[in-house]
RODO-2510 file (C-alpha; in nm, 4 decimals, decimal comma):
residues 348
     n   res          X          Y          Z
     1     x     0,3349    -2,5216     1,8236
     2     x     0,2277    -2,1757     1,7150
     3     x     0,2963    -2,0379     2,0633
     4     x     0,6416    -2,1987     2,0689
     5     x     0,7259    -2,0495     1,7287
     6     x     0,6070    -1,7123     1,8460
     7     x     0,8274    -1,7261     2,1563
     8     x     1,1283    -1,8229     1,9475
     9     x     1,0914    -1,5152     1,7290
    10     x     0,9601    -1,2803     1,9972
    11     x     1,2893    -1,1184     2,0907
    12     x     1,3967    -1,0666     1,7318
    13     x     1,0637    -0,9271     1,6236
    14     x     1,0255    -0,7007     1,9244
    15     x     1,3666    -0,5421     1,8805
    16     x     1,3291    -0,5028     1,5079
    17     x     0,9960    -0,3196     1,5064
    18     x     1,1322    -0,0330     1,7141
    19     x     1,1826     0,2745     1,5018
    20     x     1,4717     0,5059     1,5608
    21     x     1,3491     0,8413     1,6884
    22     x     1,6875     0,9842     1,7835
    23     x     1,7789     1,1148     1,4388
    24     x     1,6188     1,2320     1,1184
    25     x     1,7499     1,0678     0,8040
    26     x     1,7851     1,2447     0,4734
    27     x     1,6470     1,0763     0,1589
    28     x     1,9960     0,9798     0,0476
    29     x     2,0748     0,8283     0,3866
    30     x     1,7522     0,6294     0,3813
    31     x     1,8136     0,4824     0,0381
    32     x     2,1695     0,3856     0,1280
    33     x     2,0690     0,2267     0,4581
    34     x     1,7867     0,0275     0,3037
    35     x     2,0274    -0,1204     0,0514
    36     x     2,3164    -0,1878     0,2905
    37     x     2,2194    -0,5401     0,3933
    38     x     2,1759    -0,6517     0,0329
    39     x     2,5068    -0,5023    -0,0722
    40     x     2,6973    -0,6548     0,2166
    41     x     2,5510    -0,9973     0,1534
    42     x     2,6683    -0,9795    -0,2051
    43     x     3,0158    -0,8731    -0,0912
    44     x     3,0180    -0,5562    -0,2961
    45     x     2,8421    -0,2228    -0,2994
    46     x     2,6164    -0,0715    -0,5631
    47     x     2,7062     0,2884    -0,6369
    48     x     2,4156     0,5029    -0,7522
    49     x     2,3955     0,8527    -0,8960
    50     x     2,1417     1,0598    -1,0874
    51     x     2,1065     0,9900    -1,4595
    52     x     2,1706     1,3025    -1,6643
    53     x     2,0179     1,1872    -1,9923
    54     x     1,8532     0,8996    -2,1762
    55     x     2,1869     0,7396    -2,2540
    56     x     2,3054     0,7265    -1,8950
    57     x     1,9567     0,6296    -1,7808
    58     x     1,9451     0,3185    -2,0011
    59     x     2,3120     0,2351    -1,9423
    60     x     2,2604     0,2671    -1,5677
    61     x     1,9506     0,0469    -1,5417
    62     x     1,9942    -0,2391    -1,2938
    63     x     2,0853    -0,5763    -1,4388
    64     x     2,0314    -0,8004    -1,1375
    65     x     1,8311    -0,8170    -0,8156
    66     x     2,1467    -0,7077    -0,6331
    67     x     2,1389    -0,3822    -0,8320
    68     x     1,7607    -0,3532    -0,8662
    69     x     1,6739    -0,3335    -0,4960
    70     x     1,8920    -0,0300    -0,4095
    71     x     1,8004     0,1280    -0,7447
    72     x     1,4286     0,0969    -0,6654
    73     x     1,4857     0,2210    -0,3094
    74     x     1,6569     0,5326    -0,4388
    75     x     1,3976     0,5945    -0,7111
    76     x     1,1068     0,5796    -0,4684
    77     x     1,2857     0,7668    -0,1917
    78     x     1,3904     1,0584    -0,4127
    79     x     1,0392     1,0897    -0,5610
    80     x     0,8364     1,0600    -0,2389
    81     x     0,6402     1,3830    -0,2856
    82     x     0,5452     1,2973    -0,6436
    83     x     0,4334     0,9455    -0,5542
    84     x     0,2720     0,9926    -0,2132
    85     x     0,1258     1,3439    -0,2398
    86     x     0,1037     1,4646    -0,6002
    87     x    -0,0423     1,1443    -0,7467
    88     x    -0,3280     1,1030    -0,4947
    89     x    -0,4093     1,4757    -0,5144
    90     x    -0,4341     1,4659    -0,8943
    91     x    -0,6149     1,1322    -0,8718
    92     x    -0,8782     1,2794    -0,6408
    93     x    -0,9327     1,5719    -0,8789
    94     x    -0,9708     1,3406    -1,1788
    95     x    -1,2053     1,1001    -1,0007
    96     x    -1,4207     1,3824    -0,8675
    97     x    -1,4198     1,5490    -1,2075
    98     x    -1,5322     1,2223    -1,3654
    99     x    -1,8127     1,1715    -1,1138
   100     x    -1,9312     1,5329    -1,1186
   101     x    -1,8925     1,5845    -1,4937
   102     x    -1,6543     1,8792    -1,4659
   103     x    -1,6121     2,0357    -1,8074
   104     x    -1,2349     2,0801    -1,7888
   105     x    -1,1826     1,7026    -1,7863
   106     x    -1,1986     1,5506    -2,1372
   107     x    -1,4381     1,2610    -2,1741
   108     x    -1,1629     1,0114    -2,2607
   109     x    -0,9968     1,0832    -1,9245
   110     x    -1,3109     1,0331    -1,7195
   111     x    -1,2881     0,7105    -1,5189
   112     x    -1,0173     0,5960    -1,7597
   113     x    -0,9383     0,2345    -1,6524
   114     x    -0,5688     0,2331    -1,7566
   115     x    -0,5135     0,5618    -1,5739
   116     x    -0,6910     0,4342    -1,2616
   117     x    -0,4763     0,1197    -1,2613
   118     x    -0,1569     0,3141    -1,3370
   119     x    -0,2229     0,5589    -1,0550
   120     x    -0,2965     0,2758    -0,8120
   121     x     0,0283     0,0982    -0,8993
   122     x     0,2344     0,4177    -0,8709
   123     x     0,0893     0,4985    -0,5290
   124     x     0,1520     0,1387    -0,4184
   125     x     0,5145     0,1534    -0,5390
   126     x     0,6603     0,2473    -0,1969
   127     x     0,4858    -0,0512    -0,0388
   128     x     0,5872    -0,2903    -0,3174
   129     x     0,9485    -0,1719    -0,3208
   130     x     0,9599    -0,1744     0,0574
   131     x     0,8355    -0,5312     0,0908
   132     x     1,0245    -0,6709    -0,2105
   133     x     1,3566    -0,7543    -0,0368
   134     x     1,1707    -0,9650     0,2213
   135     x     0,9945    -1,1838    -0,0343
   136     x     1,1012    -1,5467    -0,0443
   137     x     0,9367    -1,8619    -0,1727
   138     x     0,7025    -1,8909     0,1236
   139     x     0,5899    -1,5290     0,0837
   140     x     0,5359    -1,5825    -0,2890
   141     x     0,3145    -1,8768    -0,2026
   142     x     0,1254    -1,6521     0,0390
   143     x     0,0794    -1,3860    -0,2282
   144     x    -0,0588    -1,6525    -0,4596
   145     x    -0,3044    -1,7625    -0,1907
   146     x    -0,4090    -1,4011    -0,1263
   147     x    -0,4709    -1,3380    -0,4954
   148     x    -0,6692    -1,6602    -0,5286
   149     x    -0,8829    -1,5736    -0,2282
   150     x    -0,9401    -1,2200    -0,3614
   151     x    -1,0787    -1,3514    -0,6897
   152     x    -1,2764    -1,6292    -0,5228
   153     x    -1,4557    -1,4198    -0,2610
   154     x    -1,5305    -1,1400    -0,5092
   155     x    -1,6758    -1,3900    -0,7577
   156     x    -1,8939    -1,5350    -0,4827
   157     x    -1,9982    -1,1846    -0,3804
   158     x    -2,0903    -1,0738    -0,7331
   159     x    -2,2823    -1,3903    -0,8159
   160     x    -2,4563    -1,4603    -0,4841
   161     x    -2,4548    -1,1360    -0,2850
   162     x    -2,2698    -1,3076    -0,0001
   163     x    -2,0819    -1,2013     0,2117
   164     x    -2,0864    -0,8279     0,1274
   165     x    -2,4432    -0,7838     0,0096
   166     x    -2,5888    -0,7463    -0,3400
   167     x    -2,3768    -0,5032    -0,5419
   168     x    -2,2876    -0,4172    -0,9006
   169     x    -1,9921    -0,2366    -1,0537
   170     x    -2,0787     0,1024    -1,1998
   171     x    -1,7344     0,2041    -1,3301
   172     x    -1,4979    -0,0055    -1,5370
   173     x    -1,1795    -0,0890    -1,3470
   174     x    -1,0193    -0,2559    -1,6464
   175     x    -1,0544    -0,6003    -1,8042
   176     x    -1,3074    -0,8243    -1,6333
   177     x    -1,2810    -1,1958    -1,5558
   178     x    -1,6145    -1,3646    -1,4835
   179     x    -1,7623    -1,0296    -1,3879
   180     x    -1,4825    -0,9150    -1,1566
   181     x    -1,1884    -0,6789    -1,2303
   182     x    -0,8742    -0,8655    -1,3357
   183     x    -0,6660    -0,6143    -1,1392
   184     x    -0,8621    -0,6634    -0,8162
   185     x    -0,5613    -0,7862    -0,6111
   186     x    -0,3822    -0,4590    -0,6941
   187     x    -0,6595    -0,2753    -0,5096
   188     x    -0,7132    -0,5211    -0,2222
   189     x    -0,3696    -0,6504    -0,1198
   190     x    -0,2157    -0,3088    -0,0379
   191     x    -0,4995    -0,2436     0,2079
   192     x    -0,4133    -0,5614     0,3991
   193     x    -0,0358    -0,5099     0,3936
   194     x    -0,0552    -0,1402     0,4844
   195     x    -0,2766    -0,2159     0,7841
   196     x    -0,0444    -0,4969     0,8911
   197     x     0,2717    -0,2843     0,8762
   198     x     0,1090     0,0129     1,0486
   199     x    -0,0103    -0,2043     1,3360
   200     x     0,3292    -0,3742     1,3714
   201     x     0,4912    -0,0324     1,4139
   202     x     0,2311     0,0942     1,6592
   203     x     0,2286    -0,2246     1,8659
   204     x     0,6029    -0,2214     1,9263
   205     x     0,7077    -0,5069     2,1565
   206     x     0,3523    -0,6401     2,1676
   207     x     0,3758    -0,7285     1,7975
   208     x     0,5811    -1,0315     1,9009
   209     x     0,2547    -1,2121     1,9839
   210     x     0,0676    -1,3581     1,6899
   211     x    -0,2599    -1,3401     1,8803
   212     x    -0,2126    -0,9688     1,9463
   213     x    -0,1229    -0,9055     1,5822
   214     x    -0,4330    -1,0804     1,4537
   215     x    -0,6643    -0,9167     1,7070
   216     x    -0,5373    -0,5701     1,6125
   217     x    -0,4690    -0,5979     1,2387
   218     x    -0,8002    -0,7570     1,1370
   219     x    -1,0111    -0,4666     1,2716
   220     x    -0,7615    -0,2227     1,1159
   221     x    -0,8220    -0,3745     0,7716
   222     x    -1,1993    -0,3495     0,8179
   223     x    -1,1615     0,0101     0,9363
   224     x    -0,9714     0,0996     0,6195
   225     x    -1,2809    -0,0056     0,4261
   226     x    -1,4849     0,2301     0,6442
   227     x    -1,2864     0,4997     0,4612
   228     x    -1,2770     0,3365     0,1170
   229     x    -1,6276     0,2048     0,0543
   230     x    -1,8314     0,5240     0,1155
   231     x    -1,5984     0,7199    -0,1139
   232     x    -1,6095     0,4528    -0,3850
   233     x    -1,9910     0,4347    -0,3681
   234     x    -2,0152     0,8150    -0,3852
   235     x    -1,7996     0,8108    -0,6985
   236     x    -2,0156     0,5378    -0,8521
   237     x    -1,7450     0,2704    -0,8585
   238     x    -2,0049     0,0253    -0,7328
   239     x    -2,3456     0,0382    -0,5669
   240     x    -2,5424    -0,1823    -0,3290
   241     x    -2,8968    -0,2932    -0,3909
   242     x    -3,1150    -0,0894    -0,1608
   243     x    -2,8251     0,1281    -0,0478
   244     x    -2,7182     0,1057     0,3127
   245     x    -2,7144     0,2768     0,6517
   246     x    -2,3578     0,4049     0,6269
   247     x    -2,3413     0,6454     0,3309
   248     x    -2,5264     0,3942     0,1119
   249     x    -2,3026     0,1088     0,2264
   250     x    -2,4873    -0,1755     0,4059
   251     x    -2,3602    -0,3182     0,7313
   252     x    -2,3427    -0,6579     0,5615
   253     x    -2,0476    -0,5241     0,3629
   254     x    -1,8474    -0,4809     0,6806
   255     x    -1,9472    -0,8240     0,8043
   256     x    -1,8043    -0,9563     0,4782
   257     x    -1,4882    -0,7557     0,5326
   258     x    -1,4437    -0,9140     0,8756
   259     x    -1,4356    -1,2521     0,7012
   260     x    -1,2020    -1,1381     0,4231
   261     x    -0,9735    -0,9533     0,6618
   262     x    -0,9472    -1,2581     0,8873
   263     x    -0,8502    -1,4849     0,5976
   264     x    -0,6132    -1,2338     0,4347
   265     x    -0,4351    -1,1280     0,7538
   266     x    -0,4013    -1,4906     0,8607
   267     x    -0,2380    -1,5849     0,5300
   268     x    -0,0094    -1,2834     0,5441
   269     x     0,0994    -1,3476     0,9015
   270     x     0,1704    -1,7165     0,8459
   271     x     0,3569    -1,6868     0,5150
   272     x     0,5584    -1,3644     0,5336
   273     x     0,8901    -1,3367     0,7174
   274     x     0,7922    -1,1134     1,0095
   275     x     1,1449    -1,0471     1,1415
   276     x     1,2560    -0,9509     0,7904
   277     x     0,9581    -0,7172     0,7560
   278     x     1,0444    -0,5640     1,0930
   279     x     1,4053    -0,5040     0,9895
   280     x     1,2935    -0,3506     0,6640
   281     x     1,0444    -0,1251     0,8437
   282     x     1,3203     0,0053     1,0709
   283     x     1,5384     0,0927     0,7697
   284     x     1,2866     0,2108     0,5091
   285     x     1,1136     0,5419     0,5808
   286     x     0,8934     0,5338     0,2699
   287     x     0,7439     0,1896     0,3283
   288     x     0,4072     0,3289     0,4445
   289     x     0,3814     0,6096     0,1879
   290     x     0,1026     0,4194     0,0117
   291     x    -0,1022     0,4678     0,3282
   292     x    -0,0278     0,8415     0,3069
   293     x    -0,1721     0,8331    -0,0461
   294     x    -0,4747     0,6407     0,0820
   295     x    -0,5494     0,9082     0,3432
   296     x    -0,5102     1,1941     0,0937
   297     x    -0,7095     1,0320    -0,1887
   298     x    -1,0007     0,8667    -0,0125
   299     x    -1,0106     1,1102     0,2783
   300     x    -1,0338     1,4005     0,0351
   301     x    -1,3088     1,2356    -0,1678
   302     x    -1,5088     1,1661     0,1477
   303     x    -1,4769     1,5304     0,2500
   304     x    -1,6017     1,6434    -0,0918
   305     x    -1,9144     1,4264    -0,0684
   306     x    -1,9778     1,5091     0,2968
   307     x    -1,9061     1,1586     0,4247
   308     x    -1,7798     1,3103     0,7478
   309     x    -1,7528     0,9977     0,9615
   310     x    -1,5556     0,8183     0,6909
   311     x    -1,3361     1,1263     0,6483
   312     x    -1,2752     1,1415     1,0237
   313     x    -1,1694     0,7761     1,0272
   314     x    -0,9280     0,8557     0,7445
   315     x    -0,7873     1,1380     0,9570
   316     x    -0,7287     0,8876     1,2385
   317     x    -0,5105     0,6835     1,0048
   318     x    -0,3244     1,0052     0,9259
   319     x    -0,2648     1,0627     1,2966
   320     x    -0,1438     0,7046     1,3323
   321     x     0,1082     0,7696     1,0555
   322     x     0,2267     1,0802     1,2395
   323     x     0,2719     0,8692     1,5514
   324     x     0,5010     0,6303     1,3622
   325     x     0,7037     0,9341     1,2468
   326     x     0,6769     0,8183     0,8845
   327     x     0,4801     1,1230     0,7635
   328     x     0,7485     1,3897     0,8072
   329     x     0,7548     1,7481     0,6828
   330     x     0,9995     1,6567     0,4080
   331     x     0,7290     1,4520     0,2407
   332     x     0,5298     1,7726     0,1810
   333     x     0,8153     1,9584     0,0107
   334     x     0,7401     1,9683    -0,3644
   335     x     1,0025     1,8142    -0,5907
   336     x     1,0265     1,9239    -0,9509
   337     x     1,0974     1,6704    -1,2203
   338     x     1,1562     1,2988    -1,1796
   339     x     1,4710     1,1665    -1,0186
   340     x     1,6081     0,8698    -1,2153
   341     x     1,9019     0,6878    -1,0524
   342     x     2,1722     0,5085    -1,2452
   343     x     2,4127     0,2354    -1,1454
   344     x     2,7664     0,3727    -1,1584
   345     x     3,1167     0,2233    -1,1765
   346     x     2,9918    -0,1066    -1,3116
   347     x     3,2700    -0,3403    -1,4159
   348     x     3,1103    -0,4171    -1,7521
***
């Protein structure tokens, strides 16, 4: 039955994952295109402009999902440099300053849990906003399953040492529940979704096969941890009893990630609307900007600590982003200030 379902959606998925290389879209064009389908379905358009003060900002806030989706698209799209480049760069400086005890960083800012969580959410905003229009009841159920699994497997890992190996947290990542960070899904889920979307783009027509998707995406998720874990251990986020062969990370950790990646990718693939994700990917240039942040933040930290293999793997993800043509030169152009859109010409 799975094969039959795959064949039924193969043509749609294959055509939708192709990215358009024939033209370069401006930020305004991107935000308008990503909102077009929503606006047309509602039978009316949402006109957006830049807020020129607090009054217009609050008056122009979206009041419905119909208004919120294009508003969020425009907000993220017009602030791509700030979100995808500035935030991870500053985050790397603050994390390194906290770990190395740099004097310029006040003590209350060192490994500050609210700041760590805030920065993570901001960098994940392009992914969240990009995926949001594709979320239905089935996907919400899948997200619930993913969150439940995240808490469950981490609790098992902390209390038993299986499947990742014996480890302890060394830095507070916010409120704890039964010895694990309450915000853990905020850190874990973007890794899975980013790897999934990147592989769908790179696979092209081959992404129509569920077997191919699973075989490619699961190792991609594990490989992302090859970048993340050595940097996190070097910072002191957590540590493994007895260290490990790979920059103090034991090989058992990656065996555990194979298990977690298999479960998480399976849930994602079976519960999310793949054709809808493919359509959204073809329209939304910023959808993988969180992966850009990942490469800058964790790649930079690995370079600082001399974790050269991990840094090189991070660079490979950067090259993969270049191949998808999502990391364009415009993303590196600094933008000053924060662009706040407002809904215009509202009837009431």
